[in-house]
Phi, psi and omega in degrees: 000327179300318181295315178297321178301313179297317179297316182288329176297314180294317178299312183296319180294319178296314175300313181298320177293324177294324177290323176294321179290318177296325180280000178057048182273341176088019182283133181293139183252125176300143184301327182293333180256004186299315182299305182297324179297318181294313180304310181295318180297322176296320178295318176296315180294328182290333182267341179093197186296328182295319181289330177296317180290319179301316182292325178296310180296322178298319181294327179289316179297313181296321178292323177295321179294317177298321176296323182292314177294325176296319178296314179302312178299316178301312182297313179301320182284334183254344186256176172215169176063229183294327176296316182298320178295323176298315180295323176296321181289323177296318178299316180293325175295318177296320179295323176295321176295325174298314178303315182293317180297315181294316180294319178296316179299318178295315179293331178274358178079020180280138181275011188300312182259017180296326179291343186275349179123193185279161181300315182296320179293321177300315182291324178293320178297318176298316176300319176293326177295318177297317180295325178295319178295317179294321178296319177302319178296318181294320185273355180294132178258130175285123181281142182228140182297322179296325178293321178298317181295317177298320178298313179298319180296316180296321178292325175299315178296321176297315177301317177299311179301316180297323178293317179296318177297322177292323180294321180286334180271346180301138178295138180272142175278119182292341180281356180267000000 
């Protein structure tokens, strides 16, 4: 999820900067994003005001999806039990929203995610991310007080056996 949060943050920032650049607001563009911002801004300008509005909305949607995934990650990392399951459901919903957004951008011919690779590679990565969340859910163990007591009892027995074994193997003093 962290990787997708970063990816979406960069995509939202790039879109927002392209909108600002196309609107000729004079906002400074970081050098690392200059090339994609230029390409997107030219595309936005070629399509006119409708594309400017669409790109603005797209940057907001992408930022909201990234924020949703960040919230899901925060819940999953801090919670347990039912809250954790809720966070995992939010994460799966966020990943589904990413899939819809990427597929929509591809179908509409938007160059927004073009630098990230082909549509199939993005969707495979999304699928693997969803499987990772589901796998995490499957391997989660519910902690039980009886399990903890049994574990402590087993450790105590092992410790007693090790002490007995060490006492039996200790060299005997012949003068005793």
